[in-house]
BAVO-200799 format. One line per 8 residues: number of its first residue (from 1); their letters; for each residue x, y, z of N, C-alpha, C. Coordinates in steps of 0.05 Angstrom, whole numbers, plus 5000, padded with zeros to 4 digits. Each point is the difference from the previous one (the first is absolute). Example, Ala and Ser with C-alpha at 12.3 -4.5 7.8 and 13.67 -1.06 7.14 Angstrom:
BEGIN
1> AS> 5264/4886/5156/4982/5024/5000/5018/5024/5000 ~ 4993/5021/4986/5016/5024/5001/4985/5022/5014
END
This chain:
BEGIN
1> MRVKNFLF> 4948/5900/8758/5019/4971/5013/4995/4980/4984 ~ 4977/4999/4982/5005/4975/4980/5017/5009/4987 ~ 5006/5017/4987/5017/5005/4971/5024/4995/5015 ~ 5009/5014/5025/5028/4987/5012/5008/4977/4999 ~ 4978/4992/5013/4998/4965/5007/5015/4985/4966 ~ 4985/5005/4979/4995/4991/4976/5031/5009/4985 ~ 5015/5031/5006/5019/4999/4996/5028/4987/5012 ~ 4987/4997/5030/5026/4990/5002/5001/4964/4996
9> AILIIVLL> 4982/4989/4997/5002/4968/4994/5010/5008/4968 ~ 5003/5016/4981/5013/5004/4984/5026/4999/5002 ~ 5010/5014/5020/5024/5007/4996/5014/4978/5018 ~ 4984/4988/5010/5009/4976/5017/5007/4971/4969 ~ 4984/4998/4983/4996/4988/4983/5029/5007/4979 ~ 5000/5024/4997/5029/5011/4984/5022/4992/5016 ~ 5010/5009/5026/5007/4987/5015/5010/4971/4993 ~ 4982/4980/5013/5012/4978/4992/5009/4998/4969
17> SACGGSEP> 4985/5007/4985/5004/4997/4974/5030/4994/4993 ~ 5014/5028/5001/5023/5008/5012/5024/4983/5015 ~ 4988/4984/5016/5022/4989/5011/5001/4963/4995 ~ 4975/4995/4972/4998/4975/4997/5018/4982/4987 ~ 5027/5022/4995/5029/4982/4983/4989/5002/4974 ~ 5032/4997/4983/4993/5007/4971/4993/4966/4990 ~ 5000/4996/4973/4993/4979/4994/5020/4986/4990 ~ 5001/4976/5008/5028/4982/4998/5011/5002/4963
25> ETPPPPTA> 5034/5004/5005/5004/4998/4980/5001/4982/4981 ~ 4997/4998/4966/5006/4980/4990/5031/4983/4997 ~ 5003/4974/5007/5019/4997/4999/5019/4991/4980 ~ 5027/5013/4993/5008/4996/4978/4990/4972/4987 ~ 5018/5000/4966/5002/4974/4991/5022/4985/5013 ~ 4991/4969/5004/5018/4979/5003/5032/5011/4984 ~ 5023/4997/5010/5029/5001/4978/4997/4967/4985 ~ 4996/5008/4980/5012/4970/4978/5017/4987/5013
33> VPTITPLP> 5002/4970/4998/5021/4980/5005/5007/4995/4986 ~ 5025/5008/4994/5020/4994/4969/4999/4970/5003 ~ 4991/4991/4971/4999/4967/4994/5026/4995/4988 ~ 5012/4975/5006/5030/4989/4998/4990/4982/4976 ~ 5019/5009/4971/4994/4987/4977/5028/4981/5005 ~ 4991/4977/4997/5013/4978/4998/5026/5006/4977 ~ 5030/4985/5009/5021/5013/4973/4989/4973/4982 ~ 5006/5002/4980/5005/4972/4977/5016/4983/5015
41> TATLMPTP> 4992/4972/4992/5021/4976/5005/5032/5004/4985 ~ 5019/4991/5009/5019/5010/4983/4998/4977/4980 ~ 5005/5009/4978/5019/4967/4979/5025/5001/4995 ~ 5005/4977/5008/5027/4992/5000/5005/4995/4962 ~ 5009/5020/4992/5007/5002/4979/5037/4990/4987 ~ 4996/4991/4982/5036/4992/4994/5010/5010/4997 ~ 5022/4999/5009/5028/5016/4991/5022/4988/4990 ~ 5025/5019/4988/5017/4977/4993/5013/4987/5016
49> STPLAILL> 5003/4995/5029/5009/4980/5015/4981/4974/5005 ~ 4973/5004/4983/4981/4979/5004/5009/4975/4990 ~ 5003/4968/5011/5004/4983/4988/4991/4999/4977 ~ 5013/4981/4978/4989/5005/4969/4997/4969/4996 ~ 4984/4989/4983/4989/4983/4989/4996/4998/4967 ~ 5003/4992/4982/5006/5005/4973/4992/4963/4988 ~ 4979/5007/4983/4989/4977/4983/5006/5002/4970 ~ 5016/4989/4988/5013/4995/4977/4984/4980/4980
57> LPADMDKT> 4988/5011/4981/4982/4990/4990/5002/5001/4968 ~ 4996/4986/4978/5010/5004/4972/4980/5017/4989 ~ 5004/5014/4991/4988/5040/4984/4967/4971/4983 ~ 5013/4974/4985/4978/4998/4984/4980/4975/5003 ~ 5001/4995/5036/4979/4981/5013/4973/5011/5005 ~ 4993/4991/4993/4965/4994/4998/4995/5027/5024 ~ 4971/5013/4988/5001/5027/5021/4984/4979/5023 ~ 4973/4995/4999/4999/4990/5012/5015/4983/5028
65> LSDLYQKT> 5016/4981/4995/5022/4993/5015/5009/5016/5010 ~ 5025/5024/4987/5018/5015/5007/4975/5016/5019 ~ 4983/5005/5009/4985/5018/5012/4997/4986/5020 ~ 4997/4977/4999/4991/4982/5026/5026/5001/5014 ~ 5036/4988/4990/5014/5006/5012/5006/5029/5013 ~ 4993/5006/4988/5002/5041/5010/4994/5002/5031 ~ 4966/4988/4993/4982/5013/5022/5007/4981/5030 ~ 5013/4974/4987/5000/4992/5018/5027/4996/5018
73> VYDLAQAS> 5027/5021/4990/5028/5006/5008/4993/5030/5015 ~ 4979/5010/4990/4997/5032/5002/4980/4990/5043 ~ 4983/4991/4991/4989/4994/5018/5012/4996/5027 ~ 5025/4977/4998/5006/4989/5020/5021/5017/5002 ~ 5010/5021/4993/5020/5015/5002/4995/5022/5027 ~ 4968/5015/4984/4991/5014/5006/4994/4990/5038 ~ 4990/4980/5000/4990/4989/5024/5032/4996/5026 ~ 5014/5002/4975/5029/4995/5024/5016/5027/4997
81> GFRFQVRN> 4997/5025/4991/4999/5022/5003/5028/5007/4980 ~ 4993/4981/4979/5029/5004/4977/4993/5004/4982 ~ 5020/5032/4984/4995/4996/4974/5005/4980/4979 ~ 4979/5010/4970/5000/4981/4982/5004/5009/4977 ~ 5011/4987/4981/5008/5005/4984/5003/4981/4974 ~ 4984/5000/4977/4997/4979/4977/5030/5020/4979 ~ 5013/4971/4987/5022/5001/4980/4995/4984/4983 ~ 5012/5008/4983/5002/4969/4971/5033/4997/4998
89> ALSPTDLT> 5018/5010/5013/5021/4993/5005/5011/5003/5014 ~ 5023/4980/5017/5023/5007/5018/5021/4994/4993 ~ 5019/5027/5016/5032/4991/4998/5008/5009/5017 ~ 5032/4995/5008/5010/4999/5026/4999/5029/5004 ~ 4991/5019/4990/5004/5029/5007/4977/5001/5022 ~ 4981/4986/4994/4965/5004/5005/5009/4989/5032 ~ 5019/4980/5000/5009/4987/5031/5017/5018/5013 ~ 5006/5019/4998/5002/5021/5016/4993/5018/5028
97> DPTLKVAI> 4979/4995/4992/4975/5024/5006/5008/4989/5038 ~ 5006/5009/5015/4998/4978/5026/4968/5006/5013 ~ 4982/5006/4990/4970/4995/5010/4988/4980/4990 ~ 5022/4993/4979/4985/4975/4984/4996/4973/5016 ~ 4983/4983/5008/5001/4976/5018/4990/4969/4986 ~ 4976/5009/4977/4993/4983/4997/4997/5004/4965 ~ 5000/4974/4988/5003/5004/4973/4987/4977/4993 ~ 4977/5003/4989/4987/4972/4981/4994/5000/4968
105> ILPPDPGV> 5011/4978/4994/5011/5000/4969/4990/4980/4985 ~ 4986/5004/4971/4986/4983/4992/5014/4993/4969 ~ 5000/4993/4982/5023/4987/4984/4990/5021/4971 ~ 5019/5008/4989/5025/4981/5002/5012/5010/5020 ~ 5013/4981/5003/5029/5002/5020/5020/5026/4994 ~ 5011/5011/5020/5005/5027/4989/5035/4993/5014 ~ 5003/4967/5002/5027/4996/5004/5005/4999/5035 ~ 4969/4998/5017/4990/5000/5035/5030/4984/5011
113> TSLAPTAP> 5014/4985/4995/5019/4979/5006/5017/5017/5009 ~ 5007/5019/4983/5030/5019/4996/4997/5023/5017 ~ 4974/5012/4994/4992/5016/5013/5005/5004/5042 ~ 4986/4979/5003/4988/4988/5021/5024/5012/5018 ~ 5021/4987/5000/5017/5007/5021/5015/5020/5000 ~ 5002/5029/4971/5001/5020/5012/4986/5015/5010 ~ 4979/4992/5015/4979/5014/5013/4995/4988/5030 ~ 5016/4993/5011/4996/4974/5026/4976/5013/5020
121> GVQFLAVN> 4991/5026/4996/4979/5013/5008/4970/4994/4996 ~ 5005/4989/4966/4975/5010/5001/4992/4966/4991 ~ 4974/4987/5009/4979/4982/4990/4993/4990/4978 ~ 5013/4979/4986/4986/5002/4973/4985/4973/5000 ~ 4974/5005/4983/4982/4974/4997/4993/4995/4964 ~ 5013/4987/4987/4998/4988/4979/4981/4988/4998 ~ 4978/5004/4983/4979/4989/4998/4995/4980/4973 ~ 4993/4977/5003/5005/4992/4967/5019/5006/4982
129> IPDLTPGG> 5025/5000/5004/5032/4990/4990/5002/4987/4990 ~ 5005/4978/4986/5013/4972/5003/5021/5012/5011 ~ 5015/4966/5007/5027/5002/5016/5014/5014/5012 ~ 4985/4995/5008/5017/5026/5025/4994/4976/5031 ~ 5026/5019/5019/5011/4972/5032/4990/5026/5014 ~ 4993/5000/5009/4995/5019/5020/5021/4995/5031 ~ 5004/5027/5015/5023/4999/5014/5005/5026/5006 ~ 5006/5012/5019/5014/5025/5018/4978/5017/4994
137> NLSVLAGD> 4998/5021/4982/4982/5016/5009/4975/4992/4971 ~ 4999/4980/4996/4989/5000/4960/4975/4974/5014 ~ 4982/4992/4998/4978/4994/5006/4990/4994/4972 ~ 4994/4971/4992/4983/5000/4970/4966/4988/5010 ~ 4992/5014/4986/4962/4986/4999/5003/4992/4964 ~ 5002/4976/5005/4992/4981/4970/4983/4981/4995 ~ 4980/4998/4976/4993/4988/5002/4979/4961/5024 ~ 4989/5000/5014/4997/4987/5013/5009/4968/4992
145> SQVELPAF> 5014/4988/5011/5017/4977/4985/4979/4966/5018 ~ 4975/5017/5014/4985/4976/5008/4985/4985/4968 ~ 5002/4981/4996/4977/4980/4988/4981/4989/5011 ~ 5002/4996/5020/4984/4980/5012/4964/5022/5009 ~ 5014/5021/5009/4978/5014/5012/4977/5007/4977 ~ 5008/5014/4983/4987/5002/4973/4989/4988/4989 ~ 5008/4970/4997/4995/4979/4990/4969/4983/5012 ~ 5015/5002/5031/4974/4989/5014/4977/5021/5001
153> LAGYVAAM> 4995/5027/4992/4975/5014/4999/4994/4993/4966 ~ 5009/4997/4985/5001/4993/4982/4980/4982/5000 ~ 5008/4974/5004/4983/4972/4999/4973/5009/5019 ~ 5003/5006/5017/4977/5015/5017/4975/5005/4985 ~ 5017/5026/4991/4981/5019/4982/4989/4981/4975 ~ 5015/4981/4986/4995/4986/4981/4977/4982/5008 ~ 5004/4985/5019/4974/4983/5008/4976/5005/5004 ~ 4999/5033/5011/4978/5013/5004/4984/5009/4980
161> ISDEYHIG> 5017/5000/4973/4985/5008/4977/4987/4984/4977 ~ 5012/4982/5002/5000/4969/4985/4979/4982/5004 ~ 4990/4998/4980/4986/4970/5004/5009/4979/5007 ~ 4993/4983/5014/5011/4977/5006/5040/4999/5017 ~ 4998/5019/4995/5036/5010/5014/5020/4990/4975 ~ 4988/5011/4981/5014/4985/4974/5019/5025/5004 ~ 5029/4984/4998/5016/5032/5010/5032/4989/4988 ~ 5005/5016/4987/5030/4985/4992/5026/5030/5007
169> MMIPQGNT> 5032/4987/4988/5013/5022/5005/5027/4995/4984 ~ 5003/5009/4989/5035/5000/4985/5013/5009/5009 ~ 5025/4976/5007/5025/5005/5004/5036/4992/4985 ~ 5007/5019/5005/5028/4992/4983/5006/4973/5013 ~ 5015/4980/4982/5008/4977/5003/5023/4999/5019 ~ 5008/4982/5018/5022/5001/5016/5009/5022/5021 ~ 4980/5018/5005/5001/5029/5016/4991/4989/5023 ~ 5020/4996/5028/4994/4993/5017/4980/5016/5025
177> DAQRAFNA> 5001/5030/4982/4986/5023/5015/4960/5005/4986 ~ 5000/4975/4986/4978/5008/4982/4989/4973/5006 ~ 5010/4984/5002/4986/4968/5017/4999/5011/5031 ~ 5008/5010/5016/4988/5012/5028/4975/5018/4991 ~ 5004/5019/4975/4974/5012/4990/4969/4986/5006 ~ 5008/4974/4978/4975/4990/5002/4994/4987/5021 ~ 5023/4984/5017/4986/4999/5028/4986/5017/5012 ~ 5007/5026/4997/4991/5011/5020/4966/5005/4980
185> YSNGMTYY> 5004/5009/4983/4975/5002/4981/4978/4973/5004 ~ 5009/4973/5005/4981/4978/5014/4995/5021/5013 ~ 5020/4994/5017/4983/5013/5034/4974/5016/5000 ~ 5004/5022/4976/4981/5027/5007/4974/4975/4989 ~ 5007/4994/4987/4975/4986/4988/4979/4987/5028 ~ 5022/4974/5005/4994/4993/5022/4983/5014/5027 ~ 5020/5028/5014/4991/5014/5013/4965/5003/4993 ~ 4994/5010/4973/4977/5006/4986/4973/4985/5015
193> CGLCRTFY> 5014/4971/4987/4971/4979/4988/5010/4973/5020 ~ 5014/4996/5012/5010/4977/5025/5005/4979/4972 ~ 4988/4977/5002/5003/4982/4980/4992/5013/4972 ~ 4980/5017/5003/4995/5004/4963/4990/4981/4992 ~ 4978/4988/5001/4984/4978/4990/4987/5012/4970 ~ 5005/4991/4979/4979/5004/4978/4979/4983/4992 ~ 4979/5012/4989/4981/4986/4992/5008/4983/4984 ~ 5011/5005/4977/5008/4976/4974/5028/4989/5015
201> MTDIGYPT> 4995/4975/4992/5026/4988/5009/5023/5002/4967 ~ 5021/5009/5016/5028/4996/4979/5014/4988/5007 ~ 5019/4992/4978/5033/4986/5015/5015/5027/4994 ~ 4994/5025/4994/5021/5026/5010/4997/5004/5021 ~ 5028/5007/5016/4998/5006/5031/5007/5027/4999 ~ 4985/5017/5016/5000/5030/4997/5006/5004/5028 ~ 5019/5031/5003/5003/5005/4965/5029/4985/4990 ~ 4998/5014/4977/5020/4978/4986/5018/5018/4980
209> YIEVPADE> 5022/5000/5002/5017/5017/4978/5022/4982/4978 ~ 5010/5018/4990/5017/4989/4973/5025/5013/4999 ~ 5027/4989/4994/5024/5009/4998/5005/5014/4984 ~ 5025/5025/4988/5007/5010/4976/5030/4997/5009 ~ 5009/4986/4974/5030/5002/5010/5018/5025/4998 ~ 5017/5005/5011/5006/5021/5007/5009/5022/4972 ~ 5011/4973/4978/5008/5022/4979/4977/5003/4980 ~ 4978/4997/5006/4976/4999/4978/4994/5034/4994
217> DPARYGGY> 4998/4999/4970/4989/5024/4994/4980/5012/5011 ~ 5001/5023/5012/4970/5006/5010/4981/5003/4971 ~ 5002/5005/4977/4981/4990/4981/4980/4979/5000 ~ 5010/4981/5018/4995/4969/4993/4986/5000/5025 ~ 5003/5014/5025/4984/5001/5022/4965/4986/5000 ~ 4985/5017/4983/4979/4995/4992/4993/4970/4998 ~ 5016/4984/4980/4997/4970/5000/4998/4981/5030 ~ 5011/5010/5020/5008/4997/5025/4968/5006/5018
225> ANVLINDR> 4997/5020/4993/4969/5013/5012/4980/4980/4989 ~ 4999/4999/4977/4976/4984/4989/4997/4969/5013 ~ 5029/4992/5009/4989/4980/5015/4985/4997/5018 ~ 5011/5017/5017/4980/5000/5027/4967/5016/4995 ~ 5001/5014/4976/4971/5012/4990/4989/4976/4995 ~ 5000/4983/4975/4985/4982/4978/5008/4979/5010 ~ 5026/4983/5010/4998/4977/5010/4991/4994/5034 ~ 5006/5018/5005/5002/5011/5035/4968/5009/5013
233> RVYSIYVY> 4990/5018/4988/4981/5011/4997/4999/5015/5026 ~ 5012/5013/5004/5005/5022/5019/4995/5030/5002 ~ 4984/5018/5014/4990/5019/4994/5013/5028/5009 ~ 5018/4986/5023/5023/5026/5001/5029/4991/4990 ~ 5005/5020/4999/5038/4995/5004/5018/5017/5015 ~ 5025/4994/5015/5017/5014/5011/5026/4994/4989 ~ 5009/5016/4989/5026/5005/4984/5021/5010/5011 ~ 5022/4977/5011/5019/5006/5012/5019/5023/4988
241> PTLADADF> 5007/5016/5020/5000/5032/4986/5029/5006/4983 ~ 5022/4972/5001/5011/5002/4980/4997/4991/4967 ~ 4973/4989/5004/4988/4987/4977/4978/5024/4988 ~ 4996/5029/5018/4977/5019/4991/5011/5010/4976 ~ 5006/4990/4973/5000/5025/4978/4973/5010/4995 ~ 4998/5027/4987/4986/5006/5005/4975/4996/4966 ~ 5023/5000/4983/4981/4981/4977/4982/4980/5006 ~ 5018/4983/5014/4982/4970/5013/4980/5003/5018
249> LSYIGTQG> 5006/5020/5020/4980/5004/5010/4973/5019/4989 ~ 4999/5010/4985/4986/5009/4978/4995/4976/4991 ~ 5003/4976/4983/4987/4980/4997/4981/4988/5019 ~ 5012/4985/5016/4982/4991/5020/4976/5022/5007 ~ 5000/5021/5001/4972/5018/4995/4988/5002/4982 ~ 5007/4993/4980/4982/4985/4974/4976/4980/5002 ~ 5011/4981/5021/4983/4977/5003/4991/4996/5010 ~ 4988/5026/5014/4979/4996/5026/5006/4984/5023
257> IFLIGTSM> 5025/5009/5009/5007/4979/5024/5010/5022/5014 ~ 5001/4995/5028/5005/5019/5028/5024/5003/4999 ~ 5024/5030/5005/5019/4992/5008/5005/5023/5029 ~ 5017/4996/5010/5015/5005/5018/5023/5001/5002 ~ 5026/5023/4998/5013/5001/5014/5016/5025/5020 ~ 5031/4999/4984/5018/5020/5018/5007/5027/4988 ~ 4981/4996/4978/5017/5028/4981/4977/4999/4976 ~ 4989/5020/5002/4976/4995/4977/5012/5027/4976
265> PDPRPGGW> 4999/4983/4971/5005/5018/4980/4978/5020/4997 ~ 5014/5020/4971/4987/5014/4992/4999/5000/4980 ~ 4977/5001/4979/4970/4994/5012/5000/4971/5013 ~ 4976/5004/5023/4987/4984/5019/4994/4984/4979 ~ 5004/4974/5011/4996/4971/4980/4976/4992/5017 ~ 4971/4992/4978/4982/4993/5003/5003/4979/5025 ~ 4975/5000/5017/4997/4972/5026/5027/5017/5018 ~ 5003/5021/5000/5025/5008/5029/4983/4998/5021
273> VMTIRPDT> 5005/4987/5020/4989/5001/5023/5002/5027/5020 ~ 5038/4991/5007/5011/5020/5019/5025/5001/4996 ~ 5018/5008/5009/5023/5005/5003/5013/4996/5032 ~ 5010/4979/5002/5018/5001/5022/5023/5008/5012 ~ 5013/5020/5005/5019/5021/4990/5012/5012/5031 ~ 5030/4997/4999/5016/5018/5019/4980/5030/5009 ~ 4994/5012/5022/4996/5021/5013/5019/5017/4999 ~ 5010/5013/4979/5028/5021/4998/4999/5023/5022
281> IKAIQLAW> 4972/5011/4995/4992/5019/5018/5005/4996/5024 ~ 4981/4973/5015/5000/4999/5028/5028/4989/5010 ~ 5021/4993/4977/5028/4993/5010/5015/5028/5012 ~ 4994/5011/4981/5001/5035/5006/5003/5009/5028 ~ 4975/4991/5001/4994/5020/5024/5010/4988/5030 ~ 5001/4968/4999/5013/4982/5019/5026/5006/5009 ~ 5012/5015/4972/5028/4986/5005/5013/5033/5002 ~ 4969/5029/5002/5019/5015/5013/5006/5012/5022
289> PNLIAGQG> 4990/4983/5018/5014/5011/5032/5020/4991/5008 ~ 5015/4983/4982/5024/4988/5000/5024/5021/4992 ~ 4992/5003/4977/5012/5026/4984/5003/5026/5010 ~ 4986/5009/5014/4994/5021/5017/5015/5013/5022 ~ 5006/4967/5011/5014/4990/5023/5028/4996/4985 ~ 5010/4997/4984/5027/4990/4993/5008/4963/5002 ~ 4981/5001/4995/5000/4969/4998/4992/4984/4981 ~ 5024/4987/4976/5005/4995/4982/5005/4972/4986
297> GVNVSSPL> 5006/4993/4982/5019/4984/4989/4989/4966/5005 ~ 4966/4995/4989/4976/4991/5003/4996/4989/4974 ~ 4989/4979/5001/4978/4999/4981/4975/5000/5012 ~ 4980/5010/4979/4981/5016/5011/4985/4972/4988 ~ 4969/4987/5009/4997/4989/4993/4960/5017/4987 ~ 4993/4998/4982/4973/5012/4988/4971/4976/5019 ~ 4990/5004/5003/4976/4983/5005/4982/5010/4970 ~ 4985/4977/5002/4979/4998/4971/4982/5015/5006
305> GIADVDTS> 4997/5002/4970/4962/5020/5006/4986/4980/4981 ~ 4979/5015/4996/4975/4980/4981/4996/5028/4978 ~ 5009/4999/4977/4997/5023/4970/4981/4989/4989 ~ 4990/5018/4975/4986/4994/4980/4984/4978/4996 ~ 4982/5007/5024/4981/4978/5002/4975/5014/4979 ~ 4992/4978/4993/4972/4994/4974/4979/4999/5022 ~ 4982/5019/5006/4983/4998/5028/4976/4972/4978 ~ 4991/5000/4977/4981/4986/4986/5013/4969/5011
313> ILTEGKLR> 5018/5002/5002/5011/4966/5012/5011/4994/5021 ~ 5010/5019/5022/5005/5002/5019/4984/5023/5016 ~ 4972/4987/5001/4982/5019/5020/5015/5013/5024 ~ 4974/5012/5015/5017/5018/5022/5003/4969/5022 ~ 4976/4986/5005/4999/4977/5025/5030/4989/4989 ~ 5014/4993/4967/5020/4984/5000/5023/5018/5000 ~ 4998/5021/5000/5027/5018/4998/4999/5000/5029 ~ 4980/4999/5020/5006/4998/5029/5009/4987/5010
321> LAQETLDA> 4994/4972/4994/5004/4972/5003/5040/5007/4998 ~ 5005/4997/4983/5024/5004/4976/5021/5015/5013 ~ 4983/5029/5014/5023/5011/5010/5003/4990/5022 ~ 4984/4996/5029/5008/4988/5025/5021/4977/4998 ~ 4995/4980/4972/5015/4979/4999/5023/5012/4996 ~ 5009/5019/4984/5027/5020/4993/5005/5006/5036 ~ 4985/5012/5011/5011/5004/5027/5006/4990/5022 ~ 4983/4975/4994/5009/4975/5024/5030/4992/4988
329> LLAGRILP> 5003/4991/4973/5026/4998/4985/5029/5019/5014 ~ 4995/5018/5000/5016/5029/4999/5007/4993/5030 ~ 4982/4996/5020/5002/5000/5039/5011/4976/4997 ~ 5004/4980/4993/5007/4977/5008/4976/4982/5008 ~ 4980/4999/5001/4983/4989/5007/4989/4974/4981 ~ 5011/5007/4977/4993/4974/4974/5030/4989/4990 ~ 5000/4985/5005/5037/4985/4991/4983/4996/4962 ~ 5015/5005/4982/4993/4997/4978/5015/4977/4993
337> TSP> 5019/4984/5013/5007/4978/4994/4999/4973/5014 ~ 4996/4976/4991/4993/4973/5005/5020/4994/5028 ~ 4995/4984/5021/5017/5000/5026/5014/4979/4979
END
C-alpha cells in the first residue's frame, strides 16, 4: 500500500512538471535605429557670373606693401561675395567683362580718366594718383590735403617729449597753408601743456618757427634748421611736408634732434619719433561699401594714422595718449584751429 502511495505521488509530481509550461523565449535583439549623418554645409563657390573686383598694382611694388593691399581687397571681396583678381596692367579689353564691378587702381596711372567712361558699370577707385578729378564712376583717393590735423598732433607729441617744451617748425615762406599748420602746431602744444610754463626764463616763445624762401635750394635747408637748433635751442622739429627733403631730414637726424613728419625717408633718420600719414588701407575699407553699391564719383578722404614709432622715445603710455588725441581729432572732438 505504501509502495502504491509512493508511486502515485511520483506520478503526480511528473504530471505537474509537465503542465508547468516552457521557459520564456529569449527576446530578439533590438533593431538598430539608423543614425542620420548631416549633410555638409554648402559652400558658395565663385562662378563665372559672380561679381568681380580687380586690384591693379605695379609689378615692382614693395612686397610687404603689395601683400597688404592684396589682403585688404581680397578680404573685402570675399566678405561681399565677389571674385578677386590682381593685375599689373589694365586695358580696354579687360573692361568688357560684364561681371567686373570694381577696379581699385594704384600708380602708375593706366589712363583711368579715359578708361572709366568706357565701362559705366564699373566703379573705379584711383589711389594716390595725382591730378585726377572725381566724377561719374571714378572716385579719387588722394593724399590727405589737411595740414592742420597732423600739425596739431605733431605739436602735441613734440611738447610731450621735449624738455621745457622747446619745439619748433620749419615752413615755406608766404605759404598760407603752412601758416595754418603752424597755428595748429602751436595749438597742439597748448593742448598738451596749457600755459607751458618753463623753469628757465627765456625771451624765445615756443613753439618757434623759421620760414624758408620758396626758391631756396634744398641743399641749403640745413642752415635754416641750425637757426632753430643752435640759436633758439629747440629739441624737436616738425618740417612742413613740402620741405621734407630726404637728405635734409637725414642731416637734422645727425644733430640729436627729435623729428616728426608725414613721410619717413629711407634710411630712417636719427631721432625720427613717428610718422603721421594718411591711412590708405583704412580709406579703401571705408570706400568699399559705396563702390559695390555702384555709388562713386567722389573724393575719398584718408583718415590719419600713426606709423614708424620709435618706442624708445614715444613709450607705450605716451603713444596711447597720442593715439587718443588723434582719435579725438578725427572724431571732431578736438578742433585743431584757433577760434
